[in-house]
C-alpha positions in Angstrom: -0.4 0.2 -0.1 1.5 3.3 -0.8 2.4 5.3 1.7 0.5 9.0 1.9 2.9 12.2 1.9 3.6 13.3 5.9 5.2 16.1 6.6 6.0 17.2 10.2 7.7 19.7 12.4 7.1 21.5 15.7 4.0 23.8 15.5 2.7 22.1 12.6 -1.1 22.2 12.2 -3.4 19.1 10.4 -6.5 18.9 9.4 -7.2 15.0 10.2 -9.6 12.5 9.1 -10.2 8.7 9.4 -13.0 7.1 7.7 -14.8 3.5 8.2 -13.5 0.9 6.5 -16.1 -0.1 3.6 -17.4 3.1 4.5 -19.7 1.4 7.7 -20.2 3.1 11.0 -17.1 3.9 13.5 -19.9 4.6 16.3 -22.5 2.8 17.3 -24.1 4.6 19.9 -22.9 7.4 22.7 -20.9 4.8 24.4 -18.7 4.3 21.5 -18.1 8.5 21.0 -17.4 8.9 24.4 -14.7 6.2 24.2 -13.5 8.1 21.3 -13.2 11.3 22.5 -11.9 9.7 25.9 -8.8 8.2 23.8 -8.4 11.7 22.4 -7.8 13.4 25.4 -5.4 11.0 26.7 -3.2 11.6 22.8 -3.5 15.9 23.5 -1.9 14.7 26.4 0.4 12.5 26.0 1.7 13.7 22.7 1.5 17.4 24.0 -1.0 18.7 21.1 -3.3 21.5 20.6 -6.4 20.2 19.6 -8.9 23.3 17.9 -11.7 21.9 16.6 -13.6 18.0 16.1 -16.5 16.6 14.7 -18.0 13.1 14.7 -19.5 11.9 11.8 -21.5 8.5 11.2 -18.6 6.7 9.8 -16.2 9.0 10.0 -14.5 11.8 12.2 -12.8 15.4 11.2 -10.1 16.8 13.8 -8.0 20.2 13.8 -4.2 19.6 15.8 -1.4 21.7 16.6 1.6 19.0 17.0 3.6 21.7 19.7 6.6 18.4 19.2 5.8 17.2 15.3 4.6 14.3 16.4 1.7 13.3 14.6 2.2 9.9 13.3 2.8 8.4 16.6 -0.2 10.0 17.6 -2.6 8.9 15.5 -1.6 5.6 15.8 -2.8 5.9 19.7 -5.9 7.4 18.5 -6.6 4.9 16.3 -5.4 1.9 17.1 -6.6 2.6 21.0 -10.2 3.4 19.6 -10.5 0.3 17.5 -9.4 -2.4 20.1 -11.8 -0.6 22.5 -14.8 -0.5 19.9 -13.5 -4.3 18.8 -13.5 -5.8 21.9 -17.1 -4.1 23.2 -18.7 -5.1 19.9 -16.7 -8.7 19.7 -15.5 -7.8 16.8 -12.0 -8.4 14.8 -10.2 -6.5 12.1 -9.6 -3.3 10.6 -12.2 -0.7 11.9 -11.1 1.9 10.0 -10.0 2.3 5.8 -6.7 2.1 5.1 -4.4 4.9 6.9 -5.7 8.4 8.1 -6.2 11.4 6.0 -4.2 14.7 7.1 -3.8 17.7 4.9 -0.8 20.3 6.3 -2.9 23.2 6.8 -1.3 27.3 6.5 -2.2 28.0 10.3 -2.7 32.1 8.8 -4.4 31.7 6.1 -7.0 28.4 6.8 -7.0 27.4 10.7 -9.9 29.6 10.9 -12.0 28.9 7.8 -11.2 25.0 8.9 -12.4 25.2 12.5 -15.8 26.5 10.7 -16.0 24.0 7.8 -15.4 21.1 10.7 -18.2 22.0 12.9 -20.9 22.8 10.0 -20.4 19.2 8.3 -23.5 17.5 10.6 -25.4 20.9 8.4 -23.6 20.4 5.4 -25.3 17.0 5.8 -28.2 17.6 6.6 -28.2 15.6 9.7 -28.9 19.2 11.7 -29.9 22.5 10.7 -27.8 24.4 13.0 -24.5 23.6 14.3 -25.7 24.2 17.8 -27.8 20.9 17.7 -25.4 18.8 17.2 -23.6 17.1 20.2 -20.6 15.7 18.9 -18.7 18.6 18.1 -17.0 21.2 19.0 -19.0 24.1 18.1 -21.2 24.3 21.5 -17.8 24.4 23.9 -16.1 26.8 21.3 -19.3 29.1 21.6 -20.0 29.1 24.9 -22.5 27.1 25.1 -21.1 24.5 27.2 -18.3 23.5 29.0 -15.0 22.9 27.3 -13.3 19.8 27.7 -10.1 19.7 28.9 -8.5 18.1 25.2 -10.3 21.1 23.6 -8.2 24.4 23.1 -10.2 27.6 21.9 -7.6 30.6 22.8 -6.3 30.6 19.8 -10.3 30.7 17.9 -11.6 33.1 20.2 -8.8 35.0 20.3 -9.6 35.9 16.5 -12.7 37.9 17.8 -11.6 39.9 20.0 -10.5 39.6 23.9 -13.7 40.3 25.3 -14.7 36.2 25.9 -18.4 37.2 25.9 -18.0 39.1 22.8 -16.0 36.8 21.2 -18.1 34.1 21.7 -20.9 36.0 20.4 -18.9 36.2 17.4 -17.8 33.0 16.7 -21.6 31.7 16.5 -21.5 34.8 13.8 -19.2 33.8 11.9 -20.0 29.5 11.7 -23.0 30.8 10.8 -22.0 32.7 8.1 -20.1 30.2 6.6 -23.2 27.4 6.1 -23.4 29.5 2.4 -19.9 29.7 1.6 -17.8 27.0 -0.6 -15.9 24.8 1.1 -12.2 25.4 1.6 -11.1 22.3 -0.4 -10.6 23.9 -4.0 -7.1 25.8 -2.6 -5.7 22.3 -1.9 -2.4 21.3 -3.5 -0.8 17.4 -4.1 -4.1 16.7 -1.9 -2.2 17.3 1.3 -1.4 20.8 1.7 -3.7 23.5 2.2 -1.6 27.0 2.2 -0.6 30.2 0.1 2.4 30.5 -1.6 4.6 31.5 1.6 3.7 28.9 3.3 4.5 26.7 0.5 8.0 28.1 0.1 8.5 28.0 3.8 7.8 24.0 3.7 9.6 23.3 0.7 12.9 22.4 1.9 10.7 19.8 3.4 9.0 18.6 0.5 12.5 18.4 -1.0 13.3 15.6 1.5 10.3 13.2 0.6 11.0 13.4 -3.5 13.0 9.8 -2.9 11.0 7.8 -1.1 9.3 6.0 -4.0 6.5 4.5 -1.5 4.9 7.8 -1.5 2.7 8.4 -4.4 4.3 10.7 -6.9 1.7 12.7 -7.4 2.6 13.9 -3.9 6.1 14.2 -4.2 6.9 15.8 -6.9 3.5 18.3 -6.5 5.5 21.5 -6.4 7.8 20.1 -9.2 8.9 23.2 -11.8 7.2 22.1 -15.1 8.9 20.6 -18.3 8.6 24.2 -19.6 10.7 25.7 -16.7 13.1 23.2 -17.0 13.8 22.6 -20.8 12.4 26.1 -21.8 12.2 26.3 -25.9 15.2 29.2 -26.6 17.5 26.7 -24.6 16.6 23.6 -26.4 19.6 23.7 -29.1 22.5 24.3 -26.7 23.5 20.5 -26.4 25.6 21.2 -22.5 22.5 22.9 -21.5 19.7 20.7 -22.8 21.6 17.9 -21.0 22.2 18.7 -18.0 18.3 19.9 -18.0 17.2 16.7 -18.9 19.2 14.7 -16.2 17.9 17.1 -13.7 13.7 16.9 -15.1 14.2 13.2 -14.4 17.0 12.6 -11.9 15.5 15.4 -9.3 12.3 15.8 -10.1 10.9 12.8 -11.6 9.8 12.9 -14.9 10.3 10.0 -16.9 12.4 9.8 -20.2 9.3 9.7 -21.8 7.5 12.7 -20.4 10.9 14.9 -21.4 11.2 13.3 -24.8 7.5 14.1 -25.9 8.3 17.8 -24.4 11.2 17.9 -26.5 9.8 16.1 -29.6 12.0 13.2 -29.5 12.3 9.6 -29.0 13.5 8.0 -25.7 15.2 4.6 -26.9 
């Protein structure tokens, strides 16, 4: 099985999801949901995470977590592994509960975290389960909005801090912000390489880490080389007839950026054999 691209560093923020095997439910009842949140609480404490938002749906869940120590993989092994064991024991089952590996999207905090905090808690509304996020009991909305007591594993300081210093005013503004998002498009139209949500400066910041991953062949090529230069940039028309430069550029395109010889040949109008 191909490994998804994982970029981990201290302070990284992720949108994390995991879905039931064959899209089957992973929560049979509220006891299962409470157990999952208990496991999440353990992970937040043990791995020094900040959980900014969450939502438990029928056959999947959403988390927005910040990894102070850059340890998403270790924490997710705990969350999914411990919950699966507890679920199987309780329901007298064996085997996989979750479908493949969890999906994580590295998030540009400055440009997208607040919008994703809204997106996560609006999932039950978008799925027509409830008409208002405050009517759903298994997301972080009511705690962030000040409608119920905040669970220990949830941090709301960053979210509410975006709306002012006065807590009551910030909670009121947060509620208005979330409701205004019902008619907004999802943020995923700006997703890059299926695993990074960020602006130009953010991409430039993590580029050295992306290059380190480019040699890991078990990671899908579309993710490893998502931000490589185009062949038009590597082999501009004006330099194609300069043999030495062309040879160097072909080598770079093939060795450094993962273009196949046939792709390069098609671009140059040559036969690669």
